C-alpha positions as CSV (number, residue, x, y, z in Angstrom):
1,M,9.6,6.7,-7.2
2,F,8.4,9.6,-7.5
3,L,4.7,9.9,-4.9
4,G,1.5,11.9,-5.9
5,M,-1.7,12.7,-4.7
6,A,-3.4,12.5,-8.0
7,A,-3.3,11.8,-11.3
8,G,-2.4,14.6,-12.7
9,V,0.5,16.4,-10.8
10,G,3.2,16.1,-12.6
11,K,5.2,12.6,-11.9
12,T,5.9,11.4,-15.4
13,Y,6.3,14.9,-16.6
14,R,10.1,15.2,-13.4
15,M,10.8,11.3,-13.8
16,L,11.0,12.5,-17.8
17,Q,12.7,15.3,-16.4
18,E,15.3,12.9,-14.1
19,G,15.9,11.6,-16.8
20,H,17.5,13.8,-19.3
21,A,19.5,15.1,-16.6
22,E,21.2,11.1,-16.1
23,L,21.4,11.2,-20.0
24,E,23.1,14.7,-20.1
25,N,25.5,13.1,-17.4
26,G,26.1,9.6,-19.5
27,R,25.0,7.0,-18.0
28,D,22.8,5.1,-20.5
29,V,19.0,5.7,-20.3
30,V,16.3,4.4,-22.3
31,I,11.9,4.4,-21.6
32,G,11.1,1.1,-20.9
33,L,7.0,2.1,-20.7
34,L,5.9,5.8,-21.0
35,E,2.2,6.8,-20.1
36,T,1.5,10.4,-21.6
37,H,-2.9,10.1,-21.6
38,G,-2.6,12.6,-24.6
39,R,-0.3,15.3,-22.8
40,E,2.0,17.0,-25.8
41,E,4.2,19.0,-22.6
42,T,4.4,15.5,-21.5
43,Q,5.1,13.7,-25.0
44,R,7.4,17.2,-26.2
45,L,9.6,15.9,-22.9
46,A,9.9,12.0,-23.6
47,D,11.7,13.3,-27.0
48,G,16.1,12.6,-27.0
49,L,15.2,9.4,-24.6
50,P,15.8,6.3,-26.5
51,L,12.0,4.3,-26.2
52,L,11.9,0.6,-26.0
53,P,8.7,-0.5,-28.0
54,R,6.0,-1.9,-25.7
55,R,4.8,-5.7,-26.2
56,R,1.8,-7.2,-28.0
57,V,-0.3,-9.7,-26.5
58,L,-3.4,-11.3,-27.6
59,Y,-6.1,-11.4,-25.2
60,R,-9.7,-12.3,-26.4
61,D,-8.9,-10.8,-29.3
62,T,-8.2,-7.6,-27.9
63,E,-4.4,-6.7,-28.6
64,L,-2.8,-5.4,-25.1
65,E,0.2,-3.4,-25.5
66,D,2.6,-3.7,-22.2
67,L,5.9,-3.2,-21.0
68,D,8.5,-5.7,-22.8
69,L,10.0,-7.2,-20.0
70,P,13.0,-9.0,-21.7
71,A,13.9,-6.5,-24.4
72,V,14.6,-4.6,-20.9
73,L,16.8,-7.2,-19.6
74,N,18.5,-7.7,-22.9
75,R,19.2,-4.3,-23.5
76,R,20.6,-3.8,-19.9
77,P,20.6,-0.2,-19.5
78,E,21.6,2.2,-16.2
79,I,18.2,3.2,-16.2
80,C,15.3,2.6,-17.7
81,L,12.5,4.7,-16.8
82,I,8.8,2.4,-16.2
83,D,5.4,4.9,-15.5
84,E,2.6,3.7,-13.5
85,L,4.2,0.9,-11.4
86,A,0.8,-0.2,-10.0
87,H,-0.5,-1.2,-13.5
88,T,-1.9,-4.5,-14.4
89,N,-0.2,-6.5,-16.6
90,A,-2.1,-7.8,-19.2
91,P,-2.8,-11.5,-18.9
92,G,0.3,-14.2,-19.9
93,L,3.0,-11.4,-19.0
94,E,5.6,-12.6,-17.0
95,H,4.0,-11.3,-14.4
96,A,0.9,-10.2,-12.7
97,K,1.7,-6.7,-11.6
98,R,4.0,-4.6,-13.0
99,Y,6.2,-3.9,-9.6
100,E,6.9,-7.1,-10.1
101,D,8.2,-6.3,-13.7
102,V,10.1,-3.7,-11.4
103,E,11.6,-6.2,-9.1
104,D,13.4,-8.6,-12.1
105,I,15.0,-5.3,-13.7
106,L,16.4,-4.3,-10.5
107,N,17.2,-8.5,-9.4
108,A,19.4,-7.7,-12.8
109,G,21.6,-4.8,-11.4
110,I,19.4,-1.5,-13.6
111,D,18.4,1.5,-11.6
112,V,14.3,2.4,-12.5
113,F,12.3,6.2,-12.2
114,S,8.8,5.3,-11.5
115,T,5.5,6.7,-10.8
116,L,3.7,6.1,-8.8
117,N,0.6,7.5,-7.0
118,V,-0.9,7.5,-2.9
119,Q,-4.0,5.2,-2.9
120,H,-2.2,2.1,-4.4
121,L,-0.6,1.6,-1.5
122,E,-2.0,-1.3,-0.1
123,S,-2.4,-0.1,3.4
124,L,-3.9,3.3,2.9
125,N,-6.3,1.1,0.6
126,D,-9.3,1.3,3.1
127,R,-8.4,4.9,4.4
128,V,-8.6,6.2,0.6
129,A,-12.3,4.1,0.0
130,E,-14.0,6.1,3.2
131,L,-12.4,8.9,1.9
132,S,-13.0,9.6,-1.7
133,G,-16.1,6.9,-2.3
134,V,-13.8,5.3,-4.7
135,R,-12.1,1.9,-3.9
136,V,-8.8,1.4,-5.5
137,R,-8.5,-2.0,-7.3
138,E,-5.0,-1.4,-8.3
139,T,-1.8,-1.4,-5.2
140,V,1.4,-2.3,-4.8
141,P,2.7,-3.5,-1.5
142,D,4.4,-0.7,1.2
143,A,7.6,-3.1,0.5
144,I,8.2,-1.9,-2.4
145,L,8.2,2.3,-1.6
146,G,10.7,1.5,1.3
147,R,12.9,-0.1,-1.5
148,A,13.5,2.3,-3.4
149,D,16.5,4.3,-3.1
150,E,15.0,8.3,-3.1
151,V,11.1,8.6,-2.1
152,I,9.8,12.2,-4.6
153,L,7.4,13.5,-3.5
154,I,5.2,15.9,-6.6
155,D,3.2,17.9,-4.9
156,L,0.8,20.2,-6.4
157,P,-2.3,22.3,-4.2
158,P,-5.6,20.9,-4.6
159,E,-7.0,23.9,-6.2
160,A,-4.1,24.2,-9.3
161,L,-4.3,20.2,-9.7
162,I,-8.7,21.2,-10.4
163,E,-7.0,23.9,-12.6
164,R,-5.0,21.7,-14.5
165,L,-8.0,18.9,-14.9
166,R,-10.6,22.1,-16.2
167,T,-8.0,22.9,-18.9
168,G,-7.7,19.6,-20.1
169,K,-4.6,19.0,-19.1
170,V,-4.7,15.8,-16.8
171,Y,-8.0,14.0,-19.3
172,A,-10.1,13.7,-22.5
173,P,-12.3,16.4,-22.5
174,D,-15.3,13.7,-21.9
175,R,-13.8,12.8,-18.5
176,V,-13.2,15.7,-17.3
177,D,-17.1,16.6,-15.5
178,S,-17.2,12.9,-14.6
179,A,-13.7,13.2,-12.6
180,L,-15.0,16.5,-11.0
181,N,-17.9,15.3,-9.7
182,N,-16.1,12.1,-8.1
183,F,-12.7,11.5,-7.6
184,F,-11.1,15.0,-8.0
185,K,-13.2,16.8,-5.2
186,I,-11.7,19.5,-3.5
187,E,-11.8,17.7,0.1
188,N,-11.0,14.4,-1.2
189,L,-6.7,16.1,-2.9
190,T,-7.2,17.7,0.4
191,A,-7.0,13.9,2.4
192,L,-4.9,12.7,-0.4
193,R,-2.5,15.4,-0.4
194,E,-2.0,15.2,3.5
195,I,-2.0,11.3,3.6
196,A,0.9,12.1,0.2
197,L,3.0,13.9,2.7
198,R,2.4,11.8,6.1
199,Q,3.6,9.1,4.0
200,V,7.1,10.8,2.3
201,A,7.3,11.6,5.9
202,E,7.1,8.3,6.9
203,E,9.6,6.6,4.2
204,V,12.4,9.5,5.2
205,E,12.2,9.3,9.3
206,A,12.9,5.1,9.0
207,K,15.5,5.2,6.3
208,R,16.9,8.4,9.0
209,L,17.0,5.6,12.0
210,V,18.1,2.9,9.4
211,T,21.0,4.4,7.6
212,E,21.9,7.4,10.6
213,P,25.5,7.0,12.7
214,H,25.6,4.5,15.6
215,G,26.9,7.3,17.8
216,A,24.6,9.4,16.5
217,R,21.7,7.6,17.8
218,E,22.9,6.3,21.2
219,D,20.5,9.3,23.4
220,S,18.1,8.7,21.1
221,I,17.3,5.2,21.5
222,A,18.1,5.6,25.2
223,D,15.2,6.9,25.8
224,A,12.7,5.4,23.4
225,A,14.1,2.1,24.3
226,P,11.1,1.3,26.6
227,Q,8.4,2.0,24.0
228,A,10.1,0.8,20.6
229,V,12.2,-2.2,21.7
230,G,11.0,-5.5,20.9
231,E,7.5,-4.4,19.6
232,R,5.8,-7.2,18.2
233,L,1.9,-6.9,16.8
234,L,-1.7,-9.0,16.7
235,A,-4.5,-9.3,15.0
236,L,-7.3,-11.1,15.8
237,V,-9.1,-12.0,12.4
238,E,-11.8,-14.3,11.1
239,P,-12.2,-14.8,7.4
240,Y,-14.9,-12.7,7.0
241,P,-14.1,-9.7,4.2
242,G,-14.4,-7.2,6.8
243,A,-11.1,-8.4,8.8
244,Q,-9.2,-7.2,4.9
245,R,-10.2,-3.9,6.5
246,L,-8.7,-5.0,10.5
247,V,-5.3,-6.1,8.6
248,R,-5.0,-2.8,6.8
249,R,-4.4,-0.2,10.2
250,A,-2.9,-3.0,12.1
251,W,0.2,-2.9,9.6
252,R,-0.4,0.6,9.6
253,S,0.0,0.4,13.3
254,A,3.4,-1.8,13.0
255,Q,5.2,-0.1,10.7
256,R,4.5,3.7,13.0
257,L,5.6,1.2,15.9
258,G,9.0,-0.2,14.0
259,G,7.8,-3.9,14.7
260,P,6.5,-7.6,12.8
261,L,2.8,-8.3,12.7
262,D,1.3,-11.3,13.5
263,L,-2.1,-12.3,12.6
264,L,-4.7,-15.0,14.4
265,W,-7.3,-17.0,13.7
266,V,-8.7,-18.5,16.8
267,K,-11.4,-21.5,14.5
268,P,-14.1,-23.6,17.3
269,P,-13.2,-26.5,17.2
270,G,-15.0,-28.7,14.0
271,Y,-15.4,-25.6,12.4
272,E,-16.7,-25.9,8.7
273,L,-16.1,-23.9,6.5
274,S,-18.3,-22.0,4.5
275,E,-17.4,-21.6,0.0
276,D,-17.7,-17.7,1.3
277,D,-15.3,-18.6,4.3
278,K,-12.5,-20.0,2.0
279,R,-12.6,-17.2,0.3
280,S,-12.0,-14.7,2.3
281,L,-9.6,-17.3,3.8
282,H,-7.4,-16.9,1.0
283,A,-7.8,-13.6,0.8
284,L,-6.7,-12.8,4.1
285,R,-4.2,-15.0,3.0
286,Q,-3.1,-12.9,0.3
287,L,-3.6,-9.6,1.8
288,A,-0.8,-11.1,4.4
289,S,1.6,-12.1,2.2
290,V,2.0,-8.9,-0.1
291,L,2.0,-6.8,3.4
292,G,4.2,-9.2,5.1
293,A,2.8,-10.4,7.9
294,H,1.9,-13.4,9.3
295,L,-1.4,-16.5,9.5
296,L,-1.8,-17.8,12.3
297,V,-4.8,-20.5,12.5
298,E,-5.4,-21.7,15.7
299,E,-8.1,-24.3,16.8
300,S,-9.8,-23.9,20.1
301,D,-13.4,-23.2,21.8
302,Q,-11.3,-21.1,24.3
303,V,-10.3,-17.8,22.7
304,P,-9.0,-15.2,25.4
305,E,-6.7,-18.5,26.5
306,A,-5.3,-19.3,22.8
307,V,-4.9,-15.9,22.2
308,A,-3.0,-15.6,25.4
309,E,-0.6,-18.7,23.9
310,V,0.1,-16.9,21.0
311,A,1.1,-13.8,22.1
312,A,2.7,-15.6,24.5
313,Q,4.7,-17.5,21.9
314,R,5.2,-14.9,18.8
315,G,6.1,-11.5,22.2
316,T,3.3,-9.7,21.0
317,T,2.9,-6.2,23.1
318,Y,0.2,-5.2,21.2
319,I,-3.0,-6.9,20.0
320,L,-5.7,-4.9,18.0
321,M,-9.0,-6.5,17.4
322,G,-12.6,-5.7,15.3
323,R,-15.7,-4.7,18.0
324,A,-17.1,-8.1,18.4
325,R,-20.5,-8.7,17.9
326,P,-23.6,-8.0,20.5
327,A,-23.4,-10.8,23.2
328,R,-26.5,-13.0,23.1
329,G,-27.5,-15.7,25.9
330,V,-25.1,-17.2,28.5
331,A,-22.6,-15.9,26.3
332,R,-23.2,-12.1,27.7
333,L,-22.6,-13.1,31.6
334,R,-18.3,-14.0,30.0
335,T,-15.9,-11.7,30.5
336,P,-15.5,-9.4,27.5
337,L,-12.7,-10.6,25.5
338,P,-10.8,-7.5,25.6
339,Q,-10.7,-8.1,29.0
340,R,-10.7,-10.9,29.9
341,L,-6.9,-10.6,27.5
342,M,-6.0,-7.8,29.2
343,E,-6.4,-10.0,32.8
344,L,-4.1,-12.7,30.7
345,L,-2.0,-10.7,30.0
346,P,-1.4,-7.8,32.3
347,G,2.2,-6.4,29.8
348,V,0.2,-6.1,26.9
349,D,-1.3,-3.2,25.3
350,V,-5.5,-4.6,23.5
351,R,-6.9,-2.0,21.1
352,I,-10.0,-1.8,19.7
353,V,-9.8,-1.2,15.6
354,A,-12.8,1.2,15.1
355,D,-14.5,0.4,12.0
356,R,-14.7,4.2,10.4
357,S,-16.9,2.8,7.5
358,R,-20.0,3.0,9.1
359,R,-19.5,6.6,9.8
360,R,-20.8,7.8,6.7
361,E,-24.0,5.4,7.9
362,R,-24.2,6.9,11.8
363,A,-24.4,10.3,10.3
364,E,-27.5,10.0,7.9
365,P,-30.7,10.5,9.1
């Protein structure tokens, strides 16, 4: 996987270079799909590599072109180069997303080289929106990156990328001003670069812990055992759009702690879901599926007790929750939920997750 902080850093170019190197080493290499975006140097580098024709799909009187999955599987190369992993496929194809095509290709025993920008990782979706003000719509599960045998970071200083943009090496001239005034601001690129560097470092560390010889890890495991063994996280959610932000933050915490993530909604007895609730609950289920979390729904009017029971059953060591709404009336006399959970679960950490999207609102006069 060739990972970058943004478009234009050179991911596709490096992928093609590696494709040529493998071809010279005698391996059967083909380009399954290439996006040059009009970059002449990228197109020239593709010369000499076999290229599979794109698949044409008619959708609403418009002809779309996409990866031809059946052609790749029939051709059965040793290595297939597939650009822009986060792409959404044309309607009517075998899969909705290109990364799902890649999974089929990998399962067929074909190696894949692909490209991805860090902002397309599902768990970073909220963070990128907070940094850049742009909500990325095309995402891939983080597990796809974790499956890669090797993640190669294509790094470029933000100043150099902006210069490439200004000279027409990233987008067409009519898109340059808009890009500079929006996503390609120096502060955005600096933050994205930091995220990309940290992401690759985490991937390397995760693979090191998995692949190190047993003997080499004995001392470090013994030292870290009280903190690292048996961690399991539980995030308290409700069916409303803001819950997805909490889920992504919880998943990132679960990755750092090396434990599985459960999601729990304590549903009031007899609660009738509105249409908005149903849509939000469906979105939560989809997000849980993408991230590999488990969504649980328990019906109870005693929230602390229900959470404590589930936590005990699941072996939870860490509970995450959003900031509670201000209590009113008699509810103001009750013990706040975080404090009550700490009383019921003395061995479990409880964390209130801040809503970072509100920082700008508080900062404005």
